[in-house]
py3Dmol code that shows the C-alpha trace and the ligand (Angstrom):
import py3Dmol

protein = """\
ATOM      1  CA  MET A   1     153.188 165.229 149.530  1.00  0.00           C
ATOM      2  CA  PRO A   2     149.475 166.020 148.960  1.00  0.00           C
ATOM      3  CA  PHE A   3     148.877 163.555 146.096  1.00  0.00           C
ATOM      4  CA  PRO A   4     151.149 160.559 146.629  1.00  0.00           C
ATOM      5  CA  GLN A   5     149.222 158.578 143.999  1.00  0.00           C
ATOM      6  CA  GLU A   6     150.289 161.095 141.281  1.00  0.00           C
ATOM      7  CA  ARG A   7     153.683 159.809 140.316  1.00  0.00           C
ATOM      8  CA  PRO A   8     154.420 160.015 136.555  1.00  0.00           C
ATOM      9  CA  ARG A   9     157.891 158.649 137.288  1.00  0.00           C
ATOM     10  CA  ARG A  10     156.389 155.189 137.730  1.00  0.00           C
ATOM     11  CA  MET A  11     156.064 154.877 133.975  1.00  0.00           C
ATOM     12  CA  ARG A  12     159.743 155.739 133.411  1.00  0.00           C
ATOM     13  CA  ARG A  13     161.191 152.868 135.433  1.00  0.00           C
ATOM     14  CA  THR A  14     162.227 150.614 132.556  1.00  0.00           C
ATOM     15  CA  GLU A  15     162.887 151.084 128.864  1.00  0.00           C
ATOM     16  CA  ALA A  16     159.947 148.803 128.030  1.00  0.00           C
ATOM     17  CA  LEU A  17     157.589 150.973 130.106  1.00  0.00           C
ATOM     18  CA  ARG A  18     158.992 154.122 128.530  1.00  0.00           C
ATOM     19  CA  ARG A  19     158.476 152.715 125.073  1.00  0.00           C
ATOM     20  CA  LEU A  20     154.924 151.742 125.967  1.00  0.00           C
ATOM     21  CA  VAL A  21     153.899 155.334 126.720  1.00  0.00           C
ATOM     22  CA  ARG A  22     156.130 157.158 124.239  1.00  0.00           C
ATOM     23  CA  GLU A  23     154.088 159.818 122.434  1.00  0.00           C
ATOM     24  CA  THR A  24     156.369 160.604 119.496  1.00  0.00           C
ATOM     25  CA  THR A  25     158.485 158.402 117.263  1.00  0.00           C
ATOM     26  CA  LEU A  26     161.279 159.146 114.856  1.00  0.00           C
ATOM     27  CA  ALA A  27     161.691 156.847 111.856  1.00  0.00           C
ATOM     28  CA  PRO A  28     163.728 157.032 108.641  1.00  0.00           C
ATOM     29  CA  ASP A  29     160.419 157.413 106.771  1.00  0.00           C
ATOM     30  CA  ASP A  30     159.983 160.836 108.383  1.00  0.00           C
ATOM     31  CA  LEU A  31     163.222 162.234 106.956  1.00  0.00           C
ATOM     32  CA  VAL A  32     163.977 164.065 103.708  1.00  0.00           C
ATOM     33  CA  TRP A  33     167.600 164.419 102.665  1.00  0.00           C
ATOM     34  CA  PRO A  34     168.586 167.651 100.847  1.00  0.00           C
ATOM     35  CA  LEU A  35     171.158 167.083  98.081  1.00  0.00           C
ATOM     36  CA  PHE A  36     173.011 169.563  95.857  1.00  0.00           C
ATOM     37  CA  VAL A  37     173.592 168.744  92.210  1.00  0.00           C
ATOM     38  CA  LEU A  38     175.918 170.478  89.772  1.00  0.00           C
ATOM     39  CA  PRO A  39     177.159 169.855  86.209  1.00  0.00           C
ATOM     40  CA  GLY A  40     180.087 167.574  85.378  1.00  0.00           C
ATOM     41  CA  LYS A  41     181.155 164.002  86.076  1.00  0.00           C
ATOM     42  CA  GLN A  42     182.693 162.520  89.213  1.00  0.00           C
ATOM     43  CA  VAL A  43     182.438 165.853  91.000  1.00  0.00           C
ATOM     44  CA  ARG A  44     182.214 165.694  94.766  1.00  0.00           C
ATOM     45  CA  ASN A  45     182.961 169.115  96.260  1.00  0.00           C
ATOM     46  CA  PRO A  46     182.845 169.228 100.057  1.00  0.00           C
ATOM     47  CA  VAL A  47     180.872 172.188 101.443  1.00  0.00           C
ATOM     48  CA  LYS A  48     183.249 173.769 103.930  1.00  0.00           C
ATOM     49  CA  SER A  49     180.690 174.969 106.435  1.00  0.00           C
ATOM     50  CA  MET A  50     178.716 171.709 106.350  1.00  0.00           C
ATOM     51  CA  PRO A  51     180.887 168.661 107.118  1.00  0.00           C
ATOM     52  CA  GLY A  52     179.524 165.557 105.362  1.00  0.00           C
ATOM     53  CA  VAL A  53     177.654 167.597 102.712  1.00  0.00           C
ATOM     54  CA  PHE A  54     178.846 167.750  99.106  1.00  0.00           C
ATOM     55  CA  GLN A  55     177.998 169.382  95.804  1.00  0.00           C
ATOM     56  CA  LEU A  56     177.578 166.355  93.542  1.00  0.00           C
ATOM     57  CA  SER A  57     177.493 165.699  89.823  1.00  0.00           C
ATOM     58  CA  VAL A  58     174.577 163.504  88.703  1.00  0.00           C
ATOM     59  CA  ASP A  59     176.625 160.257  88.767  1.00  0.00           C
ATOM     60  CA  GLU A  60     177.895 160.977  92.282  1.00  0.00           C
ATOM     61  CA  LEU A  61     174.426 162.064  93.381  1.00  0.00           C
ATOM     62  CA  VAL A  62     173.004 158.700  92.321  1.00  0.00           C
ATOM     63  CA  ALA A  63     175.715 156.901  94.301  1.00  0.00           C
ATOM     64  CA  GLU A  64     175.041 159.122  97.323  1.00  0.00           C
ATOM     65  CA  ALA A  65     171.292 158.487  97.090  1.00  0.00           C
ATOM     66  CA  GLN A  66     171.886 154.732  96.771  1.00  0.00           C
ATOM     67  CA  ALA A  67     174.017 154.805  99.934  1.00  0.00           C
ATOM     68  CA  GLY A  68     171.304 156.814 101.677  1.00  0.00           C
ATOM     69  CA  TYR A  69     168.648 154.372 100.509  1.00  0.00           C
ATOM     70  CA  ALA A  70     170.677 151.461 101.869  1.00  0.00           C
ATOM     71  CA  ALA A  71     170.837 153.252 105.225  1.00  0.00           C
ATOM     72  CA  GLY A  72     167.050 153.710 105.219  1.00  0.00           C
ATOM     73  CA  VAL A  73     166.487 157.154 103.649  1.00  0.00           C
ATOM     74  CA  ARG A  74     163.352 157.145 101.479  1.00  0.00           C
ATOM     75  CA  SER A  75     163.120 160.798 100.342  1.00  0.00           C
ATOM     76  CA  VAL A  76     165.472 163.376  98.918  1.00  0.00           C
ATOM     77  CA  ILE A  77     165.031 166.988  97.857  1.00  0.00           C
ATOM     78  CA  LEU A  78     167.229 168.371  95.106  1.00  0.00           C
ATOM     79  CA  PHE A  79     168.829 171.794  94.752  1.00  0.00           C
ATOM     80  CA  GLY A  80     170.536 172.654  91.470  1.00  0.00           C
ATOM     81  CA  ILE A  81     173.683 174.633  90.798  1.00  0.00           C
ATOM     82  CA  PRO A  82     173.480 175.507  87.079  1.00  0.00           C
ATOM     83  CA  GLU A  83     176.250 176.000  84.564  1.00  0.00           C
ATOM     84  CA  LYS A  84     175.212 179.575  83.841  1.00  0.00           C
ATOM     85  CA  LYS A  85     173.191 182.206  85.651  1.00  0.00           C
ATOM     86  CA  ASP A  86     171.354 185.202  84.204  1.00  0.00           C
ATOM     87  CA  ALA A  87     169.020 187.993  85.302  1.00  0.00           C
ATOM     88  CA  VAL A  88     165.821 185.951  84.943  1.00  0.00           C
ATOM     89  CA  GLY A  89     167.174 182.517  85.908  1.00  0.00           C
ATOM     90  CA  THR A  90     166.658 180.839  82.524  1.00  0.00           C
ATOM     91  CA  GLY A  91     168.477 177.707  83.747  1.00  0.00           C
ATOM     92  CA  ALA A  92     165.623 177.014  86.164  1.00  0.00           C
ATOM     93  CA  TRP A  93     163.320 175.597  83.465  1.00  0.00           C
ATOM     94  CA  ASP A  94     165.967 174.031  81.224  1.00  0.00           C
ATOM     95  CA  GLU A  95     164.787 170.454  80.737  1.00  0.00           C
ATOM     96  CA  ALA A  96     168.388 169.429  80.111  1.00  0.00           C
ATOM     97  CA  GLY A  97     169.475 171.234  83.290  1.00  0.00           C
ATOM     98  CA  VAL A  98     171.079 169.525  86.261  1.00  0.00           C
ATOM     99  CA  VAL A  99     167.907 169.050  88.300  1.00  0.00           C
ATOM    100  CA  PRO A 100     165.773 167.394  85.582  1.00  0.00           C
ATOM    101  CA  ARG A 101     168.774 165.207  84.677  1.00  0.00           C
ATOM    102  CA  ALA A 102     169.263 164.253  88.331  1.00  0.00           C
ATOM    103  CA  VAL A 103     165.545 163.474  88.727  1.00  0.00           C
ATOM    104  CA  ARG A 104     165.563 161.181  85.684  1.00  0.00           C
ATOM    105  CA  ALA A 105     168.706 159.389  86.892  1.00  0.00           C
ATOM    106  CA  LEU A 106     167.327 158.898  90.404  1.00  0.00           C
ATOM    107  CA  LYS A 107     163.927 157.661  89.226  1.00  0.00           C
ATOM    108  CA  GLU A 108     165.714 155.132  87.041  1.00  0.00           C
ATOM    109  CA  GLN A 109     168.432 153.997  89.420  1.00  0.00           C
ATOM    110  CA  VAL A 110     166.893 154.428  92.892  1.00  0.00           C
ATOM    111  CA  PRO A 111     163.244 153.651  92.064  1.00  0.00           C
ATOM    112  CA  GLY A 112     162.038 153.425  95.676  1.00  0.00           C
ATOM    113  CA  MET A 113     163.176 156.938  96.518  1.00  0.00           C
ATOM    114  CA  VAL A 114     160.724 159.854  96.724  1.00  0.00           C
ATOM    115  CA  VAL A 115     162.341 162.620  94.681  1.00  0.00           C
ATOM    116  CA  MET A 116     161.342 166.170  95.594  1.00  0.00           C
ATOM    117  CA  THR A 117     162.679 169.250  93.876  1.00  0.00           C
ATOM    118  CA  ASP A 118     163.198 172.723  95.244  1.00  0.00           C
ATOM    119  CA  VAL A 119     161.505 175.255  92.970  1.00  0.00           C
ATOM    120  CA  CYS A 120     163.069 178.709  93.192  1.00  0.00           C
ATOM    121  CA  MET A 121     164.996 181.181  91.089  1.00  0.00           C
ATOM    122  CA  CYS A 122     167.841 182.132  93.470  1.00  0.00           C
ATOM    123  CA  GLU A 123     170.187 179.356  92.358  1.00  0.00           C
ATOM    124  CA  TYR A 124     169.677 180.427  88.729  1.00  0.00           C
ATOM    125  CA  THR A 125     169.673 184.243  88.842  1.00  0.00           C
ATOM    126  CA  ASP A 126     172.959 186.120  88.599  1.00  0.00           C
ATOM    127  CA  HIS A 127     171.803 188.540  91.330  1.00  0.00           C
ATOM    128  CA  GLY A 128     170.880 185.648  93.649  1.00  0.00           C
ATOM    129  CA  HIS A 129     167.298 186.711  94.396  1.00  0.00           C
ATOM    130  CA  CYS A 130     164.326 184.375  94.329  1.00  0.00           C
ATOM    131  CA  GLY A 131     162.615 186.191  91.451  1.00  0.00           C
ATOM    132  CA  VAL A 132     163.200 188.731  88.708  1.00  0.00           C
ATOM    133  CA  LEU A 133     164.046 192.275  89.811  1.00  0.00           C
ATOM    134  CA  LYS A 134     162.332 195.509  88.803  1.00  0.00           C
ATOM    135  CA  GLN A 135     162.271 199.209  89.646  1.00  0.00           C
ATOM    136  CA  PRO A 136     159.651 199.743  92.317  1.00  0.00           C
ATOM    137  CA  LYS A 137     156.769 202.123  91.662  1.00  0.00           C
ATOM    138  CA  ALA A 138     156.015 202.754  95.320  1.00  0.00           C
ATOM    139  CA  GLY A 139     158.346 204.981  97.335  1.00  0.00           C
ATOM    140  CA  GLY A 140     159.618 207.352  94.668  1.00  0.00           C
ATOM    141  CA  PRO A 141     162.979 207.503  92.879  1.00  0.00           C
ATOM    142  CA  GLY A 142     166.290 206.241  94.231  1.00  0.00           C
ATOM    143  CA  GLN A 143     164.810 203.055  95.704  1.00  0.00           C
ATOM    144  CA  GLU A 144     166.637 199.754  95.509  1.00  0.00           C
ATOM    145  CA  LEU A 145     165.193 197.176  93.113  1.00  0.00           C
ATOM    146  CA  VAL A 146     162.464 194.816  94.297  1.00  0.00           C
ATOM    147  CA  VAL A 147     161.496 191.290  93.312  1.00  0.00           C
ATOM    148  CA  ASP A 148     158.666 191.432  90.778  1.00  0.00           C
ATOM    149  CA  ASN A 149     156.185 189.007  92.351  1.00  0.00           C
ATOM    150  CA  ASP A 150     153.796 188.634  89.436  1.00  0.00           C
ATOM    151  CA  ALA A 151     156.468 188.435  86.727  1.00  0.00           C
ATOM    152  CA  THR A 152     158.168 185.648  88.708  1.00  0.00           C
ATOM    153  CA  LEU A 153     155.073 183.410  88.936  1.00  0.00           C
ATOM    154  CA  PRO A 154     155.091 182.070  85.339  1.00  0.00           C
ATOM    155  CA  LEU A 155     158.828 181.368  85.616  1.00  0.00           C
ATOM    156  CA  LEU A 156     158.294 179.302  88.766  1.00  0.00           C
ATOM    157  CA  ALA A 157     155.465 177.458  87.006  1.00  0.00           C
ATOM    158  CA  LYS A 158     157.792 176.658  84.080  1.00  0.00           C
ATOM    159  CA  GLU A 159     160.450 175.403  86.480  1.00  0.00           C
ATOM    160  CA  ALA A 160     157.980 173.179  88.380  1.00  0.00           C
ATOM    161  CA  LEU A 161     156.716 171.811  85.074  1.00  0.00           C
ATOM    162  CA  ALA A 162     160.257 170.961  83.920  1.00  0.00           C
ATOM    163  CA  HIS A 163     160.779 169.036  87.167  1.00  0.00           C
ATOM    164  CA  ALA A 164     157.429 167.249  86.864  1.00  0.00           C
ATOM    165  CA  ARG A 165     158.180 166.252  83.257  1.00  0.00           C
ATOM    166  CA  ALA A 166     161.472 164.747  84.443  1.00  0.00           C
ATOM    167  CA  GLY A 167     159.524 162.631  86.947  1.00  0.00           C
ATOM    168  CA  ALA A 168     159.684 164.557  90.234  1.00  0.00           C
ATOM    169  CA  ASP A 169     157.375 163.041  92.861  1.00  0.00           C
ATOM    170  CA  VAL A 170     156.854 166.353  94.668  1.00  0.00           C
ATOM    171  CA  VAL A 171     157.646 169.969  93.743  1.00  0.00           C
ATOM    172  CA  ALA A 172     158.522 172.355  96.555  1.00  0.00           C
ATOM    173  CA  PRO A 173     158.385 176.093  95.835  1.00  0.00           C
ATOM    174  CA  SER A 174     160.630 178.020  98.262  1.00  0.00           C
ATOM    175  CA  ASP A 175     160.531 181.504  96.727  1.00  0.00           C
ATOM    176  CA  MET A 176     157.839 183.049  98.993  1.00  0.00           C
ATOM    177  CA  MET A 177     156.129 184.881  96.104  1.00  0.00           C
ATOM    178  CA  ASP A 178     152.413 185.454  96.728  1.00  0.00           C
ATOM    179  CA  GLY A 179     150.191 183.317  94.509  1.00  0.00           C
ATOM    180  CA  ARG A 180     152.867 180.868  93.400  1.00  0.00           C
ATOM    181  CA  VAL A 181     151.127 177.739  94.657  1.00  0.00           C
ATOM    182  CA  ALA A 182     148.062 178.533  92.517  1.00  0.00           C
ATOM    183  CA  ALA A 183     150.253 179.383  89.518  1.00  0.00           C
ATOM    184  CA  ILE A 184     152.185 176.115  89.808  1.00  0.00           C
ATOM    185  CA  ARG A 185     149.051 174.024  90.493  1.00  0.00           C
ATOM    186  CA  THR A 186     147.334 175.443  87.416  1.00  0.00           C
ATOM    187  CA  ALA A 187     150.358 174.866  85.188  1.00  0.00           C
ATOM    188  CA  LEU A 188     150.793 171.272  86.416  1.00  0.00           C
ATOM    189  CA  ASP A 189     147.105 170.465  86.014  1.00  0.00           C
ATOM    190  CA  GLU A 190     146.931 171.922  82.513  1.00  0.00           C
ATOM    191  CA  GLU A 191     149.840 169.752  81.396  1.00  0.00           C
ATOM    192  CA  GLY A 192     148.424 166.553  82.886  1.00  0.00           C
ATOM    193  CA  TYR A 193     150.478 166.539  86.092  1.00  0.00           C
ATOM    194  CA  GLY A 194     147.470 166.747  88.390  1.00  0.00           C
ATOM    195  CA  ASP A 195     148.904 163.957  90.544  1.00  0.00           C
ATOM    196  CA  VAL A 196     152.138 165.794  91.402  1.00  0.00           C
ATOM    197  CA  PRO A 197     151.793 167.230  94.913  1.00  0.00           C
ATOM    198  CA  ILE A 198     153.062 170.632  96.013  1.00  0.00           C
ATOM    199  CA  LEU A 199     155.026 171.038  99.229  1.00  0.00           C
ATOM    200  CA  SER A 200     154.998 174.776  99.785  1.00  0.00           C
ATOM    201  CA  TYR A 201     157.609 176.534 101.864  1.00  0.00           C
ATOM    202  CA  ALA A 202     154.698 178.424 103.444  1.00  0.00           C
ATOM    203  CA  ALA A 203     156.491 180.004 106.390  1.00  0.00           C
ATOM    204  CA  LYS A 204     160.073 180.663 105.398  1.00  0.00           C
ATOM    205  CA  PHE A 205     161.761 183.162 107.641  1.00  0.00           C
ATOM    206  CA  ALA A 206     164.417 185.648 106.543  1.00  0.00           C
ATOM    207  CA  GLY A 207     167.226 184.996 108.958  1.00  0.00           C
ATOM    208  CA  ALA A 208     170.836 184.116 109.566  1.00  0.00           C
ATOM    209  CA  PHE A 209     170.526 180.339 109.773  1.00  0.00           C
ATOM    210  CA  TYR A 210     170.892 179.837 105.995  1.00  0.00           C
ATOM    211  CA  GLY A 211     174.520 180.970 105.751  1.00  0.00           C
ATOM    212  CA  PRO A 212     176.131 177.569 105.113  1.00  0.00           C
ATOM    213  CA  PHE A 213     173.403 176.632 102.579  1.00  0.00           C
ATOM    214  CA  ARG A 214     174.253 179.633 100.460  1.00  0.00           C
ATOM    215  CA  ASP A 215     177.809 178.296 100.219  1.00  0.00           C
ATOM    216  CA  ALA A 216     176.397 174.937  99.157  1.00  0.00           C
ATOM    217  CA  ALA A 217     173.849 176.241  96.637  1.00  0.00           C
ATOM    218  CA  GLU A 218     175.928 179.261  95.623  1.00  0.00           C
ATOM    219  CA  SER A 219     172.753 181.294  95.966  1.00  0.00           C
ATOM    220  CA  ALA A 220     173.630 184.247  98.223  1.00  0.00           C
ATOM    221  CA  PRO A 221     172.344 187.621  96.928  1.00  0.00           C
ATOM    222  CA  ARG A 222     175.143 189.306  94.991  1.00  0.00           C
ATOM    223  CA  GLU A 223     176.294 192.792  95.892  1.00  0.00           C
ATOM    224  CA  GLY A 224     175.587 195.394  93.230  1.00  0.00           C
ATOM    225  CA  PRO A 225     173.935 198.715  92.554  1.00  0.00           C
ATOM    226  CA  GLY A 226     170.257 198.584  93.484  1.00  0.00           C
ATOM    227  CA  ILE A 227     170.321 194.856  94.323  1.00  0.00           C
ATOM    228  CA  PRO A 228     168.589 194.213  97.670  1.00  0.00           C
ATOM    229  CA  LYS A 229     171.222 192.918 100.095  1.00  0.00           C
ATOM    230  CA  ASP A 230     168.875 190.442 101.765  1.00  0.00           C
ATOM    231  CA  ARG A 231     165.526 188.662 101.265  1.00  0.00           C
ATOM    232  CA  LYS A 232     163.534 190.508 103.907  1.00  0.00           C
ATOM    233  CA  GLY A 233     161.304 191.987 101.171  1.00  0.00           C
ATOM    234  CA  TYR A 234     159.687 188.590 100.521  1.00  0.00           C
ATOM    235  CA  GLN A 235     160.671 186.108 103.243  1.00  0.00           C
ATOM    236  CA  MET A 236     159.012 186.365 106.642  1.00  0.00           C
ATOM    237  CA  ASP A 237     160.020 188.458 109.626  1.00  0.00           C
ATOM    238  CA  PRO A 238     161.278 186.126 112.412  1.00  0.00           C
ATOM    239  CA  ALA A 239     159.156 188.161 114.839  1.00  0.00           C
ATOM    240  CA  ASN A 240     155.843 187.055 113.294  1.00  0.00           C
ATOM    241  CA  ALA A 241     153.729 184.012 114.090  1.00  0.00           C
ATOM    242  CA  ARG A 242     150.192 185.088 113.132  1.00  0.00           C
ATOM    243  CA  GLU A 243     151.474 186.009 109.702  1.00  0.00           C
ATOM    244  CA  ALA A 244     152.791 182.445 109.319  1.00  0.00           C
ATOM    245  CA  LEU A 245     149.273 181.115 109.893  1.00  0.00           C
ATOM    246  CA  ARG A 246     147.971 183.491 107.232  1.00  0.00           C
ATOM    247  CA  GLU A 247     150.651 182.295 104.791  1.00  0.00           C
ATOM    248  CA  VAL A 248     149.693 178.679 105.458  1.00  0.00           C
ATOM    249  CA  ALA A 249     145.969 179.401 105.031  1.00  0.00           C
ATOM    250  CA  LEU A 250     146.629 181.076 101.671  1.00  0.00           C
ATOM    251  CA  ASP A 251     148.878 178.272 100.416  1.00  0.00           C
ATOM    252  CA  VAL A 252     146.391 175.584 101.471  1.00  0.00           C
ATOM    253  CA  ALA A 253     143.585 177.520  99.755  1.00  0.00           C
ATOM    254  CA  GLU A 254     145.718 177.709  96.602  1.00  0.00           C
ATOM    255  CA  GLY A 255     146.214 173.956  96.606  1.00  0.00           C
ATOM    256  CA  ALA A 256     149.312 173.168  98.671  1.00  0.00           C
ATOM    257  CA  ASP A 257     149.307 169.494  99.655  1.00  0.00           C
ATOM    258  CA  MET A 258     151.893 169.982 102.408  1.00  0.00           C
ATOM    259  CA  VAL A 259     153.306 173.085 104.060  1.00  0.00           C
ATOM    260  CA  MET A 260     156.751 173.790 105.424  1.00  0.00           C
ATOM    261  CA  VAL A 261     158.242 175.839 108.223  1.00  0.00           C
ATOM    262  CA  LYS A 262     161.868 176.883 107.747  1.00  0.00           C
ATOM    263  CA  PRO A 263     164.114 176.973 109.805  1.00  0.00           C
ATOM    264  CA  ALA A 264     162.986 174.347 112.325  1.00  0.00           C
ATOM    265  CA  VAL A 265     164.224 174.515 115.909  1.00  0.00           C
ATOM    266  CA  PRO A 266     163.961 178.285 116.559  1.00  0.00           C
ATOM    267  CA  TYR A 267     160.472 178.159 114.994  1.00  0.00           C
ATOM    268  CA  LEU A 268     158.902 175.121 116.686  1.00  0.00           C
ATOM    269  CA  ASP A 269     156.165 177.316 118.164  1.00  0.00           C
ATOM    270  CA  ILE A 270     155.114 178.076 114.575  1.00  0.00           C
ATOM    271  CA  VAL A 271     155.069 174.363 113.735  1.00  0.00           C
ATOM    272  CA  ARG A 272     152.855 173.727 116.749  1.00  0.00           C
ATOM    273  CA  GLN A 273     150.433 176.552 115.943  1.00  0.00           C
ATOM    274  CA  ILE A 274     150.071 175.297 112.373  1.00  0.00           C
ATOM    275  CA  ARG A 275     149.568 171.737 113.647  1.00  0.00           C
ATOM    276  CA  ASP A 276     146.767 172.914 115.923  1.00  0.00           C
ATOM    277  CA  ARG A 277     144.889 174.708 113.125  1.00  0.00           C
ATOM    278  CA  PHE A 278     145.510 172.752 109.891  1.00  0.00           C
ATOM    279  CA  ASP A 279     145.236 169.121 108.898  1.00  0.00           C
ATOM    280  CA  VAL A 280     147.696 169.047 105.996  1.00  0.00           C
ATOM    281  CA  PRO A 281     151.048 167.319 106.524  1.00  0.00           C
ATOM    282  CA  ILE A 282     153.661 169.697 107.921  1.00  0.00           C
ATOM    283  CA  ALA A 283     157.326 169.670 107.033  1.00  0.00           C
ATOM    284  CA  ALA A 284     160.030 171.414 109.036  1.00  0.00           C
ATOM    285  CA  TYR A 285     163.397 172.214 107.498  1.00  0.00           C
ATOM    286  CA  HIS A 286     166.278 171.741 109.924  1.00  0.00           C
ATOM    287  CA  VAL A 287     168.500 174.122 108.003  1.00  0.00           C
ATOM    288  CA  SER A 288     172.191 174.383 107.280  1.00  0.00           C
ATOM    289  CA  GLY A 289     173.010 176.698 110.195  1.00  0.00           C
ATOM    290  CA  GLU A 290     171.280 174.372 112.635  1.00  0.00           C
ATOM    291  CA  TYR A 291     173.230 171.423 111.180  1.00  0.00           C
ATOM    292  CA  ALA A 292     176.524 173.336 111.218  1.00  0.00           C
ATOM    293  CA  MET A 293     176.142 174.229 114.902  1.00  0.00           C
ATOM    294  CA  ILE A 294     175.686 170.585 115.882  1.00  0.00           C
ATOM    295  CA  LYS A 295     178.613 169.511 113.695  1.00  0.00           C
ATOM    296  CA  ALA A 296     180.905 172.233 115.046  1.00  0.00           C
ATOM    297  CA  ALA A 297     180.105 171.550 118.693  1.00  0.00           C
ATOM    298  CA  ALA A 298     180.582 167.819 118.102  1.00  0.00           C
ATOM    299  CA  GLU A 299     183.920 168.414 116.376  1.00  0.00           C
ATOM    300  CA  LYS A 300     185.076 170.269 119.470  1.00  0.00           C
ATOM    301  CA  GLY A 301     183.948 167.368 121.620  1.00  0.00           C
ATOM    302  CA  TRP A 302     181.443 169.554 123.439  1.00  0.00           C
ATOM    303  CA  ILE A 303     178.325 167.517 122.647  1.00  0.00           C
ATOM    304  CA  ASP A 304     177.490 163.916 121.770  1.00  0.00           C
ATOM    305  CA  GLU A 305     176.655 164.349 118.086  1.00  0.00           C
ATOM    306  CA  GLU A 306     174.538 161.250 117.664  1.00  0.00           C
ATOM    307  CA  ARG A 307     172.374 161.878 120.705  1.00  0.00           C
ATOM    308  CA  VAL A 308     171.923 165.590 120.015  1.00  0.00           C
ATOM    309  CA  MET A 309     171.023 164.820 116.386  1.00  0.00           C
ATOM    310  CA  LEU A 310     168.338 162.266 117.313  1.00  0.00           C
ATOM    311  CA  GLU A 311     166.950 164.407 120.137  1.00  0.00           C
ATOM    312  CA  THR A 312     166.721 167.430 117.836  1.00  0.00           C
ATOM    313  CA  LEU A 313     164.886 165.517 115.096  1.00  0.00           C
ATOM    314  CA  LEU A 314     162.551 163.853 117.610  1.00  0.00           C
ATOM    315  CA  CYS A 315     161.681 167.214 119.170  1.00  0.00           C
ATOM    316  CA  ILE A 316     160.879 168.691 115.747  1.00  0.00           C
ATOM    317  CA  ARG A 317     158.455 165.798 115.289  1.00  0.00           C
ATOM    318  CA  ARG A 318     156.997 166.315 118.776  1.00  0.00           C
ATOM    319  CA  ALA A 319     156.287 169.958 117.946  1.00  0.00           C
ATOM    320  CA  GLY A 320     154.010 168.684 115.178  1.00  0.00           C
ATOM    321  CA  ALA A 321     156.098 168.140 112.063  1.00  0.00           C
ATOM    322  CA  ASP A 322     155.246 165.036 110.034  1.00  0.00           C
ATOM    323  CA  LEU A 323     158.417 165.209 107.972  1.00  0.00           C
ATOM    324  CA  VAL A 324     161.801 166.731 108.654  1.00  0.00           C
ATOM    325  CA  LEU A 325     164.180 167.937 105.971  1.00  0.00           C
ATOM    326  CA  THR A 326     167.662 167.469 107.383  1.00  0.00           C
ATOM    327  CA  TYR A 327     171.281 167.086 106.332  1.00  0.00           C
ATOM    328  CA  HIS A 328     171.489 164.483 109.120  1.00  0.00           C
ATOM    329  CA  ALA A 329     169.040 162.223 107.226  1.00  0.00           C
ATOM    330  CA  ARG A 330     171.476 159.512 106.205  1.00  0.00           C
ATOM    331  CA  ASP A 331     173.278 159.409 109.560  1.00  0.00           C
ATOM    332  CA  ALA A 332     170.021 159.459 111.502  1.00  0.00           C
ATOM    333  CA  ALA A 333     168.481 156.750 109.304  1.00  0.00           C
ATOM    334  CA  ALA A 334     171.574 154.586 109.768  1.00  0.00           C
ATOM    335  CA  VAL A 335     171.399 154.909 113.544  1.00  0.00           C
ATOM    336  CA  LEU A 336     167.663 154.213 113.560  1.00  0.00           C
ATOM    337  CA  THR A 337     167.901 151.147 111.307  1.00  0.00           C
ATOM    338  CA  GLY A 338     171.227 149.882 112.640  1.00  0.00           C
ATOM    339  CA  LYS A 339     172.548 149.765 109.066  1.00  0.00           C
ATOM    340  CA  PRO A 340     175.923 151.172 107.975  1.00  0.00           C
ATOM    341  CA  ARG A 341     175.912 154.786 106.865  1.00  0.00           C
TER     342      ARG A 341
END
"""
ligand_1 = """\
1
ZN
Zn 165.264 181.217 96.579
"""
view = py3Dmol.view(width=600, height=400)
view.addModel(protein, "pdb")
view.setStyle({"model": 0}, {"cartoon": {"style": "trace"}})
view.addModel(ligand_1, "xyz")
view.setStyle({"model": 1}, {"stick": {}})
view.zoomTo()
view.show()
């Protein structure tokens, strides 16, 4: 043993010593709980692929948020499932739509809760894409349709504005259109909502981990003539890290107050690289597929759900995330605070 004095183990001997030198903490304040809201009253539809997750009507959503608040959750992010869908996603900026109604109800009945809203078109378009579709000019005839980036921007701005008017604390565009942070920032500022921050889904990767979410939000791209079968034309390639840094730099320059990486665990290297280069708060979205895998393995008795959940969330924080969006939020908060879930 050449360096007997070098013995990091010494500081692991007792829990008190371990706590003394612990580098990363996990607290309920770090967690954001995604919730799905749909029209109706007393609706509580379980999402099959996500045990413990429900599609909720506004009244049930308020009750769910109150239970979460009692367990220690201090932030939620809302996804809407509208009554009707159409080609341009008109429901997205309906001020009487489910999301603005849910925001108003939460701000009134759970006043301590930070209410974020997801801003995107895919829940509201009948084709399920994150923007309006058009015939492409590049590539000649016979191409499949593409999302019209620039025509989508004003629609996203209208949606963000509808959420801000309802009282949203943070708006979170997830569409991955270029220029949307600037478009939303300008629209908010012009209407007097200069104090509403933007959490941009800056590095959102096109991958397979969103499957269960699309059941929950009913937002999977629909099959049809010319309709792109996936979102690879606007979401990021899982192979790319440098491009993620470029996306973050652009969003920060456009006025993003916080940036997000989505999914979380397979992309922790991206979180770390962003942490090392940027000073804005970073969010990581522990997505539905990641949640479903933990739930399924736990159901089979193959892992200890509680320990794997806390370790996963802690490690996302260690990689550099300030906040973690997770379906485990209420359960994790309850464990961390010792309160009932
Ligand atoms: Zn979308």
